[in-house]
C-alpha positions as CSV (number, residue, x, y, z in Angstrom):
1,M,4.8,75.0,5.8
2,A,3.4,73.6,2.5
3,F,6.9,73.9,1.0
4,L,8.4,71.9,3.8
5,V,5.8,69.1,3.5
6,H,6.2,68.9,-0.2
7,T,10.0,68.8,0.0
8,Y,9.8,66.1,2.7
9,V,7.5,63.9,0.6
10,S,9.5,64.4,-2.6
11,T,12.8,63.4,-1.0
12,M,11.5,60.7,1.2
13,I,13.2,57.4,0.5
14,S,11.3,54.1,0.4
15,I,13.2,52.4,3.3
16,G,11.4,49.1,2.9
17,S,12.4,48.8,-0.7
18,L,16.0,49.7,0.1
19,I,16.1,47.1,2.9
20,R,14.7,44.4,0.6
21,E,17.3,45.4,-2.1
22,K,20.2,45.1,0.4
23,L,18.9,41.8,1.8
24,E,18.8,40.3,-1.6
25,A,22.3,41.6,-2.4
26,S,23.5,40.0,0.8
27,G,22.4,36.5,-0.1
28,M,20.6,36.2,3.2
29,T,17.1,34.6,3.1
30,V,14.0,36.3,4.4
31,K,13.7,33.4,6.9
32,E,17.2,34.1,8.2
33,F,16.7,37.8,8.3
34,S,13.5,37.5,10.3
35,E,15.0,35.0,12.7
36,R,18.0,37.3,13.3
37,L,15.5,40.2,13.9
38,G,13.4,38.0,16.2
39,I,10.2,38.5,14.2
40,M,7.9,36.3,12.2
41,R,8.4,36.1,8.4
42,P,5.2,38.0,7.6
43,N,6.5,40.9,9.7
44,A,9.7,41.0,7.6
45,Y,7.5,41.4,4.5
46,R,5.7,44.3,6.2
47,I,9.1,45.9,6.7
48,F,9.8,45.6,3.0
49,S,6.7,47.5,2.1
50,A,7.2,50.2,4.8
51,Q,7.7,53.9,3.9
52,S,9.1,54.7,7.3
53,I,10.6,52.7,10.2
54,D,11.4,52.9,13.9
55,T,15.0,54.0,14.4
56,A,15.7,51.2,16.9
57,L,14.5,48.6,14.4
58,L,16.5,50.2,11.6
59,W,19.6,50.1,13.8
60,Q,19.2,46.4,14.2
61,I,18.7,45.9,10.5
62,C,21.9,48.0,9.8
63,V,23.8,45.6,12.0
64,I,22.3,42.4,10.5
65,L,22.8,43.5,6.9
66,N,26.1,45.3,7.6
67,Y,24.8,48.5,5.9
68,N,24.2,52.0,7.2
69,F,20.6,52.8,6.1
70,F,20.8,56.0,8.2
71,E,23.1,57.5,5.6
72,H,20.2,57.7,3.1
73,Y,18.1,59.7,5.5
74,S,21.0,62.0,6.2
75,K,21.5,62.6,2.5
76,S,17.8,63.2,2.0
77,V,17.6,65.7,4.9
78,Q,20.7,67.5,3.6
79,E,19.1,67.8,0.1
80,S,15.9,69.2,1.6
81,L,17.9,71.8,3.6
82,T,19.9,72.8,0.5
83,N,16.8,73.1,-1.6
84,K,15.1,75.2,1.1
85,L,17.8,77.9,0.7
């Protein structure tokens, strides 16, 4: 069990940082991003510092930023499974 936890932590992506990076690359402002998500701006900044995120919220962010963030989780899981063998 310790191996699985260590592997998970070592391959975990910082989803908040990645969302912030893609938002900046898109040219969209934090204000516009938060409005499109239907949240207050301070909550958008909380997303940017998050290590994990609700899948329904992430799906909305994917649509808003036109980017598949789930792909990063899929790659991370695959790497963990490969390293386990």
